[in-house]
C-alpha positions in Angstrom: 0.0 0.0 0.0 1.5 3.3 -1.1 1.3 6.7 0.7 -1.7 7.9 -1.4 -3.7 4.8 -0.6 -2.9 5.0 3.0 -4.0 8.6 3.1 -7.1 7.8 1.3 -7.9 5.0 3.7 -7.3 7.4 6.6 -9.6 10.0 5.0 -12.4 7.5 4.5 -12.2 6.5 8.2 -12.9 10.0 9.4 -16.4 11.3 10.3 -16.1 14.3 7.9 -15.9 11.8 5.0 -18.9 9.9 6.2 -21.3 12.6 7.3 -22.9 12.7 3.8 -23.7 9.3 2.2 -23.5 8.8 -1.6 -26.7 8.9 -3.5 -28.6 5.6 -3.6 -29.8 4.8 -7.1 -32.6 2.7 -5.8 -34.3 5.7 -4.2 -36.4 7.7 -6.6 -37.9 10.3 -4.4 -35.9 13.5 -4.0 -36.9 14.1 -0.4 -36.2 10.5 0.6 -32.8 10.8 -1.2 -32.0 13.9 0.7 -32.8 12.2 4.0 -30.7 9.2 3.0 -27.6 11.4 2.2 -27.9 14.0 5.0 -29.6 11.8 7.7 -26.7 11.8 10.2 -26.2 15.5 10.3 -29.9 16.1 10.5 -30.3 13.7 13.5 -27.3 15.2 15.2 -28.8 18.6 15.1 -32.1 17.1 16.3 -30.4 15.5 19.2 -28.7 18.8 20.1 -32.3 20.4 20.0 -33.5 17.7 22.4 -30.6 18.4 24.7 -31.6 22.0 24.7 -35.2 21.2 25.6 -33.9 18.9 28.5 -31.3 21.4 29.8 -32.7 24.9 29.1 -36.5 24.1 29.2 -36.2 21.2 31.7 -38.6 19.0 29.8 -38.3 15.7 31.6 -34.5 16.3 31.8 -33.8 13.1 33.7 -34.6 11.0 30.6 -34.6 13.5 27.8 -30.9 14.4 28.3 -29.7 10.7 28.2 -32.0 9.9 25.4 -30.8 12.9 23.4 -27.1 12.0 24.1 -27.7 8.4 23.2 -29.2 9.5 19.9 -26.2 11.8 19.3 -23.8 8.9 19.9 -25.8 6.5 17.7 -25.6 8.9 14.7 -21.8 9.4 14.7 -20.5 8.0 11.4 -18.3 4.9 11.3 -18.1 4.3 15.1 -21.2 2.0 15.1 -21.8 2.8 18.8 -25.4 1.5 18.6 -24.5 -1.7 16.7 -24.8 -5.1 18.2 -21.3 -5.1 19.5 -21.2 -1.3 20.3 -21.5 0.3 23.7 -25.2 1.3 23.3 -26.1 -1.9 21.4 -24.9 -4.0 24.4 -26.8 -1.9 26.9 -30.0 -2.1 24.7 -29.9 -5.8 24.3 -29.5 -6.4 28.1 -31.9 -3.9 29.5 -34.4 -2.9 26.8 -34.8 -5.9 24.5 -35.3 -8.2 27.5 -37.6 -5.7 29.2 -35.5 -5.3 32.3 -35.0 -1.6 32.6 -38.7 -0.5 32.5 -39.6 -3.0 35.2 -36.9 -1.8 37.5 -38.1 1.8 36.9 -41.7 0.7 37.7 -40.3 -0.8 40.9 -38.9 2.6 41.8 -42.1 4.4 41.0 -43.9 2.1 43.4 -41.4 2.9 46.1 -42.0 6.6 45.6 -45.8 6.5 45.2 -48.3 7.1 48.0 -51.6 5.2 47.3 -53.3 6.7 50.2 -55.4 9.2 48.3 -56.7 6.4 46.0 -57.4 4.1 49.1 -59.2 7.0 50.9 -61.5 7.7 47.8 -61.7 4.5 45.8 -64.2 5.7 43.2 -61.4 8.0 41.8 -59.9 4.8 40.4 -62.7 5.0 37.8 -61.1 8.3 36.5 -57.8 6.5 36.2 -59.5 3.9 34.1 -61.5 6.3 32.0 -58.3 8.1 31.0 -57.0 5.0 29.3 -59.5 5.6 26.6 -56.9 7.6 24.8 -54.8 4.5 24.4 -57.5 2.5 22.6 -58.7 5.5 20.7 -55.3 6.1 19.3 -54.9 2.4 18.5 -58.0 2.4 16.4 -56.9 5.6 14.5 -53.4 4.1 13.8 -54.9 0.8 12.7 -57.8 2.1 10.5 -56.7 5.5 9.4 -52.9 5.5 9.3 -52.4 1.9 8.1 -50.2 0.6 10.9 -50.2 -3.1 11.8 -52.1 -4.2 15.0 -48.9 -4.7 17.1 -47.6 -1.3 15.9 -51.0 0.3 16.6 -50.8 -1.0 20.1 -47.4 0.3 20.8 -48.4 3.8 19.5 -51.7 3.8 21.5 -49.8 3.2 24.8 -48.4 6.8 24.4 -51.9 7.9 25.7 -51.1 6.4 29.2 -48.4 9.1 29.6 -46.1 6.6 31.2 -42.7 6.5 29.7 -41.4 3.1 31.1 -44.7 1.3 30.1 -44.5 2.8 26.6 -41.0 1.4 26.3 -41.9 -1.9 27.7 -44.9 -2.4 25.3 -43.0 -1.1 22.3 -40.1 -3.5 22.7 -42.5 -6.4 22.8 -44.9 -5.3 20.0 -42.9 -3.0 17.6 -39.2 -2.5 18.5 -38.6 -0.8 15.2 -40.7 2.2 16.4 -39.0 2.5 19.8 -37.1 5.7 19.1 -40.1 7.7 17.9 -42.5 6.3 20.5 -40.1 7.0 23.4 -39.4 10.5 22.3 -43.2 11.2 21.8 -44.1 9.7 25.1 -41.5 11.6 27.2 -42.0 14.9 25.2 -45.9 14.8 25.8 -45.3 13.9 29.5 -43.1 17.0 29.8 -45.8 19.1 28.0 -48.5 18.2 30.5 -48.9 21.7 31.8 -49.2 23.0 28.2 -51.5 20.4 26.7 -54.0 19.7 29.5 -55.3 23.0 30.7 -57.0 24.2 27.5 -58.8 20.7 27.3 -59.8 20.9 30.8 -61.2 24.4 30.5 -63.1 23.6 27.2 -64.8 20.6 28.7 -65.9 22.1 32.0 -67.9 25.1 33.2 -66.7 27.8 35.6 -69.1 26.5 38.2 -67.8 22.9 37.8 -64.1 24.1 38.2 -65.0 25.8 41.4 -66.5 22.6 43.1 -64.7 22.2 46.4 -64.1 18.6 47.7 -64.1 17.4 51.3 -60.9 16.5 53.0 -59.8 12.9 52.6 -59.9 10.5 55.5 -56.8 9.2 57.1 -55.6 5.9 55.6 -54.1 3.4 58.0 -50.8 1.7 57.7 -52.5 -1.7 57.4 -54.6 -0.6 54.5 -51.5 0.7 52.7 -49.8 -2.7 53.2 -52.7 -4.8 52.1 -53.5 -2.6 49.1 -50.5 -3.6 46.8 -51.2 -7.3 47.7 -54.9 -7.0 46.7 -54.0 -5.2 43.4 -51.4 -7.9 42.5 -53.8 -10.7 43.4 -56.5 -9.2 41.1 -54.0 -8.9 38.3 -52.9 -12.6 38.7 -56.6 -13.6 38.6 -57.8 -11.4 35.7 -54.8 -10.3 33.6 -51.5 -12.3 34.0 -50.0 -10.4 31.1 -49.8 -7.2 33.2 -48.2 -9.0 36.1 -44.5 -8.0 35.3 -45.4 -4.4 35.4 -48.0 -4.4 38.1 -45.8 -6.9 40.1 -42.8 -4.5 40.0 -45.0 -1.5 41.0 -46.6 -3.3 43.9 -43.4 -4.8 45.2 -41.8 -1.3 45.3 -44.9 0.1 47.1 -45.0 -2.8 49.6 -41.4 -2.1 50.5 -42.1 1.5 51.0 -45.2 0.9 53.2 -44.3 -2.1 55.3 -41.7 -0.2 57.2 -39.2 -3.0 57.8 -37.1 -2.7 54.7 -36.2 1.0 54.6 -32.8 0.4 53.0 -34.4 -1.5 50.1 -37.0 1.1 49.6 -34.5 3.9 49.7 -32.3 2.1 47.2 -35.2 1.6 44.8 -36.3 5.3 45.2 -32.8 6.7 44.6 -29.7 4.8 43.6 -31.3 2.0 41.7 -33.8 4.1 39.7 -31.2 6.7 38.9 -28.7 4.1 37.6 -31.3 2.4 35.4 -32.6 5.7 34.2 -29.1 6.5 32.8 -28.9 3.2 30.9 -32.6 3.3 29.8 -32.1 6.8 28.3 -28.9 6.0 26.5 -30.2 2.8 25.1 -33.5 4.3 23.9 -31.4 7.0 22.3 -29.6 4.4 20.3 -32.8 3.8 18.3 -32.7 7.5 17.1 -30.6 6.6 14.1 -31.4 8.5 10.9 -32.6 5.4 9.0 -35.1 4.5 11.8 -36.3 8.0 12.9 -36.4 10.1 9.7 -39.5 8.4 8.2 -43.1 9.4 7.5 -44.0 6.9 10.2 -42.3 9.0 12.8 -44.5 12.1 11.9 -47.6 9.9 12.1 -46.5 8.7 15.5 -46.1 12.2 16.8 -49.5 13.2 15.6 -51.2 10.0 17.1 -49.3 10.6 20.3 -50.8 14.0 20.9 -54.2 12.7 19.9 -53.9 9.8 22.4 -52.8 12.1 25.2 -55.6 14.6 24.4 -58.2 11.8 24.3 -56.9 10.4 27.6 -57.3 13.9 29.3 -60.7 14.4 27.8 -61.8 10.8 28.9 -61.0 11.5 32.5 -62.7 14.8 32.6 -65.8 13.7 30.9 -66.1 10.7 33.1 -66.0 12.8 36.1 -68.9 14.8 34.8 -70.8 11.6 34.2 -70.1 10.6 37.8 -71.4 13.9 38.9 -74.6 13.4 36.9 -75.1 10.0 38.5 -74.5 11.5 42.0 -77.0 14.3 41.4 -79.6 11.8 40.2 -78.9 9.5 43.2 -79.1 12.4 45.6 -82.5 13.5 44.0 -83.9 10.0 44.3 -82.7 9.1 47.8 -82.6 12.5 49.4 -79.0 12.1 50.3 -76.3 14.9 49.9 -73.3 12.9 48.4 -70.6 15.6 47.5 -69.8 16.1 43.9 -66.4 15.5 42.3 -64.5 18.4 40.7 -64.1 17.3 37.1 -60.7 18.9 36.9 -59.2 15.9 38.8 -60.3 13.6 36.0 -57.5 14.9 33.9 -55.1 13.5 36.4 -56.1 9.9 35.4 -53.1 9.9 33.0 -50.0 8.4 34.5 -47.8 11.4 34.6 -47.2 11.3 38.5 -47.4 13.9 40.1 -47.3 16.5 37.4 -50.9 15.8 36.1 -52.2 16.2 39.7 -50.4 19.5 40.1 -51.9 20.7 36.9 -55.4 19.9 38.2 -54.7 21.7 41.4 -53.3 24.8 39.6 -56.3 25.1 37.3 -58.7 24.7 40.3 -56.8 27.4 42.3 -57.1 29.8 39.3 -60.9 29.5 39.6 -61.1 29.4 43.4 -58.1 30.3 45.6 -59.4 28.1 48.4 -59.9 25.1 46.1 -57.0 22.7 46.9 -57.4 19.6 44.6 -53.9 18.3 44.8 -54.5 15.3 47.2 -57.9 14.6 45.6 -56.2 14.5 42.1 -53.5 12.2 43.4 -56.2 9.4 43.6 -56.9 9.2 39.9 -53.2 10.0 39.1 -51.9 6.8 41.0 -54.8 5.0 39.6 -53.6 6.0 36.2 -50.2 4.3 37.0 -52.0 1.0 37.7 -54.4 1.6 34.7 -51.5 2.1 32.3 -50.0 -1.2 33.5 -53.3 -2.9 33.0 -53.8 -1.4 29.6 -50.3 -2.7 28.7 -51.3 -6.2 29.8 -54.5 -6.0 27.6 -52.4 -4.8 24.5 -49.8 -7.5 24.9 -52.7 -10.1 25.1 -54.5 -8.7 22.1 -51.7 -7.6 19.8 -48.7 -9.8 20.5 
């Protein structure tokens, strides 16, 4: 090999020489040819934008920052960091493909969650269930209108649960080729809860409804809090075994928190363990943001369907709360009782974005009535939404896998 050939080989191994790919004669569309040739620099710029959103705007930074950085690494030419034998590829195979990381995060979520508001007011569980309407509404749209397959439609629909780990878990089982787009959509819309939800909440409620004040919740005993996760898991075992991995991880974490005898385990799940796994989860999800996987028309459809799913979930919770109020008023009229009404704003907290959705319900309620503190009431449907998204995931796995 002479000097010229050596220099040419060295040049071809640099990133500069490989940022722009040669034209593919098999691609006839000019736009698709552009994406093929300039995919890497486009994705690098997009990942920098996601980093900006996570750092400057603080949109779900704990996951958006590692996802964006993982995406940046996966689009570096030649290095093949996201390949089967690359750094990110190994992490993805061990933690995402096998479904381990989302389950560990669910365990940590359980250890950090107080189910007391749900136990104190069990009927708010219905609001968490109603909010899952967005999942199945988006599934039907993806299947019947946008032409996705049934497994892909199920993976897209789960975005409506507003639960990032659940979205990742379901997608890896049903449509791993869509993981990058679905993960970015799920976490982006979770971060935009304070922007997306309030206009929907105001549009579907009257000023009088938003001013409804709710009674203080009763005190929940320690025994109730210990028994609750065991009851939830038992029902899941009987009715929907496919949801047991997610629900089992959630209830185990919660039991460790509430039993009071394994504080070290609970503390580890709430802090060190969930933080370590979050790093690896974000980086490995980012490995699926390569140009050939992300820069497609499917990604645009997924982003559209994601916002539709999230909006339908919010609307479903609010409208079901209004239906409950109608039934309460009718019951009061027939029986002469004075059962208190539910503020429909807490229905929007039925999505699984804990505790952000509950805080949004409280904020909108305070805007209408400075004495209307809805946070603890909204936590009931909010934590029910966590359970509901796990149950919905089990249903999708049973139907679509």
